[in-house]
C-alpha positions, -999 to +999 in steps of 0.1 A: -316+038+000-335+006+008-346-001+043-341-039+040-313-054+061-282-066+042-280-103+034-256-123+055-223-131+039-215-168+033-186-180+054-163-206+039-156-236+061-121-239+076-098-261+055-092-296+070-059-305+085-036-320+058-029-357+061+007-363+074+032-379+051+055-405+066+090-413+052+111-443+062+148-432+065+165-465+074+178-483+105+209-487+126+220-514+151+226-505+187+239-527+216+206-542+225+181-528+199+177-522+162+165-486+157+143-476+127+141-439+117+110-421+102+103-385+092+067-372+094+057-342+074+027-321+086+013-286+085+040-273+109+069-289+092+086-323+097+095-342+128+119-371+134+108-403+151+128-434+162+113-468+168+133-496+186+129-534+185+150-556+209+177-577+192+164-607+212+131-606+192+151-613+160+171-641+176+140-658+189+122-653+155+093-634+170+096-608+142+112-608+107+135-581+095+114-574+063+083-568+084+099-542+107+094-511+086+057-518+082+053-528+119+069-495+130+049-475+105+016-489+118+025-481+154+038-446+145+005-437+128-014-445+159+010-425+181+008-395+157-030-397+157-029-396+195-009-363+194+027-376+199+053-352+185+089-358+175+103-342+206+105-375+224+129-403+231+129-435+209+097-456+212+104-492+222+081-518+207+071-544+232+061-581+228+024-573+228+027-552+196+048-580+180+021-606+188-007-582+176+011-577+142+018-614+138-018-623+143-031-596+120-007-606+091-007-644+093-026-657+062-056-680+069-054-713+049-083-720+026-103-752+030-120-771+002-157-779+006-163-816+012-189-832-012-222-843+004-222-880+015-184-884+013-170-900+044-135-890+055-114-913+076-100-897+108-064-886+106-039-908+123-021-878+138-034-844+149-029-817+123-002-792+130-009-755+133+002-735+103+036-719+108+036-681+110+048-669+076+037-633+069+038-621+034+072-605+028+072-568+022+100-550+005+115-522+026+117-490+006+127-455+011+095-444-006+069-431+019+041-455+027+005-443+020-006-418+045-034-430+068-063-407+078-060-389+111-085-401+137-104-370+150-105-367+188-122-342+211-099-315+224-091-314+261-086-283+283-051-271+289-035-288+319-014-273+346+020-283+359+023-309+386-009-329+379-011-366+381-025-381+349-031-415+332-026-421+295-041-451+276-007-460+260+021-448+283+004-452+317+008-429+348+027-397+346+030-361+359+026-330+338+059-311+335+048-282+312+015-273+296+005-246+270-023-243+245+001-258+219+022-284+237+019-305+268+049-323+283+043-354+305+069-372+325+057-409+326+067-433+354+078-460+328+080-442+294+101-411+303+095-376+292+072-371+262+057-341+244+021-341+230-001-317+209-024-303+235-055-303+213-050-341+206-040-352+241-064-375+259-056-383+296-074-389+328-066-363+354-060-378+388-049-348+410-050-310+413-022-288+399+011-286+418+005-317+439+031-339+421+066-333+410+094-350+390+129-354+407+162-346+390+166-384+383+132-386+365+112-402+393+076-389+400+065-383+436+038-363+455+049-328+465+060-324+501+034-298+508+005-319+494+016-349+514+014-331+548 
């Protein structure tokens, strides 16, 4: 029997989280919105997501119908990377997101180089700005290519009744918190569920100092206000 200590066993690194697969399942028209459905497949199964665009945006030509699946897909990828789960209400896309998508997908016209020494007469009228005409994309039921998940630092488990601030949804109050899921009732965005390990918020109060009324409004607890 040898007196030498045994060699340490090599430890295999943990497998990385699989990239989610997103599937576009179609749209439906509501009274004031057009709703687009998606299904996201991950390690824990699939989740349903619904994205809404106001009908007025189509009438005023701020967005084109053929661009909507890709627009919703890009916003959904950012929301999933931030830890949003399918156990939420429909996500309404605002005008800021429409402007951002239009600016990112408007083609830039190419200009020809002017030969040296060639004088150009000034134009009689000012040139008009190129009209927004994004490249058309064919809507398909085939799943778009999955984007990589952006790694974020995990946050400690929150407690109920804490006032928090989220970079996307604004101010809210924690309604339930576990090591797996955290539910936040936002002042403007309603009740939403997040993956706790991916949630990033700024904590603004101690636990049990805020509460959510039966009508969904957030307010300080009566005991903490005294």
